[in-house]
N, C-alpha and C positions, 0 to 999 in steps of 0.2 A: 373669349368668354369669361362674361363679368359672375362670380354668383351673386347675389341679391339673397332677397327674404327666406325665411322656409315658410313654404306655402301648406305643406302639409305632412304630418307623422305618422307616418304606417306602422305593421308593427314590425316590418325587415326592414323597411327602405325609408326615406327621407327625402321631400320634394321641394326645390326651390326656383324660383324667380332666376329670370337672367338677366342682361340691360338688353336682350333682344325679346321682345314678349311674343314671340313663331316659339322659344323653345324654355327647356328646363332642363334642371340637371338632377340627375338621379343619385342619390346617395347612400349605395349601398349597405346596411349595418350588419356588427356580429350578432346582433337580437335574433335572437330563437323563441319560437311559440309558439303553442300545442291549446287546444281546443278553447279556439277563441280568444287566446292573451289571457288565458287562466294561469300558462307556466308560461317565465322568458326565464332566458338563461342567457350568458355571455359565451358566446363558442369563438375563441379567435381564428381568427382569418377566411372565416366563413363571409362574409362581404367582401373580401377580397372575391375569393373562390365565385361564388353568388354569380360576380357583376362578369368579369370573365368569360365563366358560363355563358350567360345569358349574349355575351356579346357573340363569343362563337354560334349559340345556335340560332340565333338575329340572321348572323350574315348567310346559314345557309338556308332560311325561309326564304331572307332578301334574293340567293341567286335563281330560285324558283319560278319568281318573278311576284313576289306576297312584297307590299309595303308594308313594314314595321317603322314604329316610334323612332328606333334608333339613329343617330346620325355619327356619333362616338364614343369612342372610351377615352374619358378624361388619363383619368390615374387606375391606381388599384384599384378603388374604391366608388368613383365616378366615371356617370356616362352623362354625355349631353344630349336628350328627343325632342322630338319634334310636343308641341306643347295641345295635347287632343280635349274634346270634349269627350268627356268617356259617358259609356253609356254604362249602365249601372247593373249590369250581367253579368254571370261566366260561361262561359262555354265548358261545357266536360264532353270531352270523349274519354270512353272506356275501351280496351282490347281487354280486358279479362276482369271477373267478381274482384271486388276487393272496397277496404271503406265502407260510406255510409251505406251502397247498392246493399253490400250483404246485410245490414241490419235493417233497412225499409222492408228486405224484402223478401232476406230468409233465406237466402244463395251463397252457396259454399263458395269460402272465396280461392279465386284461383279459377274457376271455371272460367275455358273461355267464352268467348261472346262473338258471335257471326254471324251476323255482320255488328261491326262497332256498334255502340250505343251513343246515342249525343242527348245530355239536358243543360237545360238551364237553370242557373239560380241564380235569385237574388241575390247582389253583393251589400247585406247590413247584417254585421258581426249581430247587433242585439237581439235581432230576431233569428239567430245560427242560418246565416243564408240560405233562406228555405228553395225548395225546388218548386219554379213556376212554368210555364207554357209560354206559348206564343199570345195567348188569348190574351195571360195575365200584359207582357209586353207590349202589346198593343193598345189595351183600354186603358191604362196607366201610361201613356207615353212616351215610357223608356225605350223606345226603337220602332223605327215602319216595319213596313212588310217587308220594306225590298231591305231592310237593314239586317234584317232575321233572315230573311235567302243566303244573304252574303254573307253571313258569323255563319251559319252552317255548311255553306258552303267552302269557304275557307278553313274551316277551323279542320273539315273532313280529309279536303289536300294536304295542311300541314301532317295531320295524323300519318298518311301514304309514305311522308315526305322523311317523319321521324323515327316511325316504325324500322325502315332500313337502317338507316343510320346508328339507330339504337344495335338491330338486331348484327349490325353489324362488327358489333365491337362485344358481343356479348349478352347484354342484356336486351331484357323484353321491358318495353313502354309499357304497363299494365294500365294507367289512367293518365289524364291531364288536365291543366283548368288555361283558359287563354280570357283575355278581354279587349274589350275595341273601345276603340273612340271616334271621333271624327275631324278629318282634319282637312280645311280648306273645303270642303264638298265629301271628302272622300272617306270611306271603310276604310280603320287603320288598323292594323295592332299594336296594342298598347301592353305597357306593364312590363314582365319578364318572365323567360322561361329559365328554371333553374329543376334543382329538388328537390327545391321549398314546396313548389307549384306541381308533382308530378309525382307517380309512384314508377320506378327503376327494379325490376329482380333478373339475379345475375338468371339466364339460362337454364342452366345446368344443375346449379343447387337450388335455384330462387330465392337466395339472401334478397333482401329489402336494403337497397342501396338510397336511401330517398328518406325524408324528413319521418318516415315512422319509425327511423330509429330514435328519431327523438320523442314522437309518440308515445312508440312505446317501450320508450327506456334499453335499447336494443343497445347503446352507449354507442362509441365510432364514427357519432355522425361526421364531423369531416374531414376525416381521415379516409370516411367511405363515399365522400363529394370525390375528393380529390383522387380517389379510386375511378370515380364515373369519367368525371372532367381526363385524367391521362389515357383512358383505353379511348375514348372521342378522339383525343391529340389534340385539346385544350391546352397552350401555352400558358402555365401556370408564374 
């Protein structure tokens, strides 16, 4: 597969076209950002770890019958993926209160949520990814009702799969975000799943094991990502 032009450069990944119009290459960079890109640092090996972590998680999800964007891992930092027509919303599931939920609702961090909550957010850094609902998504044409229902259903199924996976590795899956796109008329899980896009806590100590270590200046970001990967059995 031949890498061609840079198509899009995000906060931590670069997307390239290939000689196949239906396939793209994702390059995971060492860039680490917080607060919509206000703070950016380079952390050695982060791109490699996230690429391998994402490959591991997507394989677990595929094994449960859910189609993902991933085709194969090409190198330490690159993956070949299907070219999706992305839906511009994030699907967020919360199993414990943390982050923006605590700020918005005055909820104490760490409160267990039963049932787990589901929220939609518009992908727009300039607007700081505002929370939206089904009506917004429909009226502005971001997705159909069928796609909305399917995104919810798949996201909640993935939550059950991953909660168990992380629990077996001694971690709590606090919350996470997913993104979807359309490929040949089908809704497909896109983007990535890594410690950059979820919250993970140690079950016993509640040690934070995700990008909050960078956001909150806790240090040992890459070392903790490596620990998470090793607990799960990801080969680095």
